[in-house]
C-alpha positions as CSV (number, residue, x, y, z in Angstrom):
1,M,6.7,-25.2,18.8
2,A,6.8,-23.2,21.6
3,N,6.1,-24.6,25.3
4,I,5.5,-21.2,26.7
5,K,1.6,-20.0,26.6
6,S,3.0,-16.2,26.3
7,Q,4.9,-17.5,23.1
8,I,2.2,-19.1,21.5
9,K,0.0,-16.3,22.1
10,R,2.5,-14.5,20.2
11,N,2.7,-16.3,17.5
12,L,-0.8,-16.3,16.6
13,Q,-0.9,-12.0,16.7
14,S,2.4,-12.3,14.5
15,A,0.7,-14.4,12.0
16,A,-2.9,-12.8,12.1
17,A,-0.9,-9.5,12.0
18,H,0.9,-11.2,8.8
19,E,-2.0,-11.6,7.2
20,R,-3.6,-7.9,7.6
21,N,-0.2,-6.5,6.4
22,K,-0.2,-8.8,3.4
23,S,-3.6,-7.4,2.4
24,V,-2.9,-4.1,2.9
25,R,0.2,-4.2,0.7
26,S,-1.5,-6.2,-2.2
27,A,-4.4,-3.4,-2.3
28,L,-1.9,-1.0,-2.5
29,K,0.0,-2.5,-5.2
30,T,-3.6,-3.4,-7.4
31,S,-3.7,0.6,-7.0
32,I,-0.6,1.7,-8.2
33,R,-0.7,-0.8,-11.1
34,R,-4.3,0.7,-12.3
35,F,-2.9,4.3,-12.0
36,N,-0.1,2.8,-14.5
37,E,-2.2,1.2,-16.8
38,A,-4.9,4.3,-16.6
39,V,-1.5,6.6,-17.0
40,A,-0.4,4.4,-19.9
41,S,-3.7,4.0,-21.6
42,G,-4.5,7.6,-21.3
43,S,-7.7,7.0,-19.6
44,D,-9.5,10.2,-18.0
45,D,-10.2,8.5,-14.7
46,A,-6.3,8.3,-14.1
47,K,-6.4,11.7,-11.6
48,A,-9.1,9.8,-9.7
49,L,-6.8,6.5,-9.5
50,A,-4.2,8.6,-8.2
51,R,-6.4,10.2,-5.3
52,E,-7.0,6.7,-4.6
53,A,-3.3,5.2,-4.5
54,S,-1.8,8.3,-2.5
55,R,-4.7,7.8,-0.3
56,K,-3.6,4.1,0.4
57,L,-0.1,5.0,0.3
58,D,-0.8,7.2,3.4
59,K,-2.6,4.8,5.4
60,A,-0.2,2.3,4.9
61,A,2.0,4.3,5.9
62,T,0.4,5.5,9.3
63,S,0.0,1.7,10.3
64,K,3.6,0.9,9.6
65,V,2.7,-1.4,7.0
66,I,5.2,0.1,5.0
67,H,8.3,2.6,6.0
68,K,6.8,6.6,5.6
69,N,9.8,7.4,2.7
70,Q,8.8,4.9,0.9
71,A,5.2,6.0,0.6
72,A,6.7,9.7,-0.1
73,N,9.0,8.3,-2.8
74,K,6.0,6.6,-4.5
75,K,3.7,9.3,-4.3
76,A,5.6,11.7,-5.7
77,A,6.4,9.6,-8.6
78,I,2.3,9.3,-9.0
79,A,2.2,13.3,-8.7
80,K,4.6,13.6,-11.4
81,K,3.1,11.2,-13.8
82,A,-0.7,12.4,-13.0
83,N,0.7,16.4,-13.5
84,A,2.0,15.5,-16.6
85,L,-1.0,14.6,-18.0
């Protein structure tokens, strides 16, 4: 356990940020999974789900939850699948 006041505060901030980032990552994975399931089943709303997943990827990369190149690679894969429909 930290004895220094600033380190105690930093630990609390770090824990809060970790929870926020975990929530964003989880929502992102869910969004991508829903898109992939829609593509596999040939659903009509796959294009809308692709747009939503791309938007969430951009937001996650902007807030540095994921790396910008990882977001770009995932967006490219999503666009490729969406255009193949």
